[in-house]
N, C-alpha and C positions, 0 to 999 in steps of 0.2 A: 504494500500500500504506500502511496506517495503522501507523506504527512503534510508537505507544503501545500499541495493542491487541496487536500482535505481541509486544512485550516483556512485557506483562501476561500474555498467554497462556503464554509461555515460563516465566515465574515461577510462575504458578498450576499449570502442568503439572508442574514440578519439585516443587512442594509436594505435589501429588496423589500423585506417585510415592513421595515420602518418607513421607507419611502412610499410604499403602497398605502399604509395606514395614514401617513401624512397627507397623501394625495386625496384619499377618500374623505378624510375628516377636516382637513385644513385648506386644501387647494380647490376642491371641486366648486365651491361657491364663489371663488375668487377668479377662476379662469374661464375664458371662453370655451365652449364645448370642443372646438377644434384643437386648442392648446392642451386641454385635459386629455383628449384622445391620444395626442402625441406622448404625453407623460405616461399614460397607461400602457402604451406600446413599449416604452422603455422599461417599465417595471416587468411586464410580461416576459420580454426577451431576456432580461437579466435573470429572472427566475428560471426560465427554460435552460439557460446555459450554466446556471449554478448546478443543476442536476447533471448536466453533461460533464462538468468539471468533477463532480462527485464520482461519476462513472469512471472517468480517467483515473482518479485517485485509487479507486478500488481495483480497476482492471490492471493497473501497473504491477500489482502483486501476483497476477495470474498470467499475464502476457509479457514475456521477455521480448519486447519489440524494439529494443535499442532506443532510438530517439523519437520514434513515431508518436508514441503516447505523450512523451514530454512536450513535443511540438504541438500536439493536439490540445493539451491543457493550456499551454502558453497562448495559443490562438484563441481559445475560448475566453481567456482573461482579457486579451487584447480586444476581442470582439465586444465584450461587455463594456470596456472603457470607451471604445470608439463608437459603437452603435448606441448603447443605452446612454452613455455619457453625453454624446452629442444631442440626443433627443431630450434629455433632462434640461440641458442648457437651452436648447431651442424652445422648449415649452416655457421656460422661465422668461426668456426674452420676448416671446409672444405675449405672455401675461403682462409684462411691463410695457408693452407697446414699442419695443426697440426692434424695428424691422431691419436695422443695419446689420444685425447678427444672423440674418437668414442664411448666410453662407455656411453656417454650421451644418445645414442639411446636406451639404456636399461631403461631409465627413462620414455620415451614417453608412453609405454603401461600403466603405472600406471595412467597417465593423462587420457588416453582413458577409463580406468576402472572408473575413477571418473566421466567422462562424462556420461557413460552408467548408473551408479548408480544414478546420478542426474536426468536423464530422467525417470528412473524407479520410483524413489521417487515422482517425479512430477505426474506421472501417477497414482500411488497409492493414492496420496492426492486427485486427481480429482475423482477417482473411489469411494473413501470413502465419498466424498461430495454428490454423487448422491444416 
């Protein structure tokens, strides 16, 4: 088991719960529906990929795949930062009416690519094990 990924997943999972609760109870009434939808998407994808990171942490004890699982975990973390992080910031700037920061939306797809690559590497690691 990869302890670093497990601890990181636990931390990012706790942050996702906090942000989700903060959004539902503190932001929803203050944000336009489109900005809140962006915020909710960020929380959902952070949560999905916390579970992916947990899978990497646990699989690393069973699949001796060299660097494939390591890179998969790193890509999931990078994806959370780039994808969810850019959406959190974008929703904040939408809420405050700062349209000059809309360029942050251009960062989001790079996070999505990290997620995709992370899943592919996890699949390759599992395939190579069999």
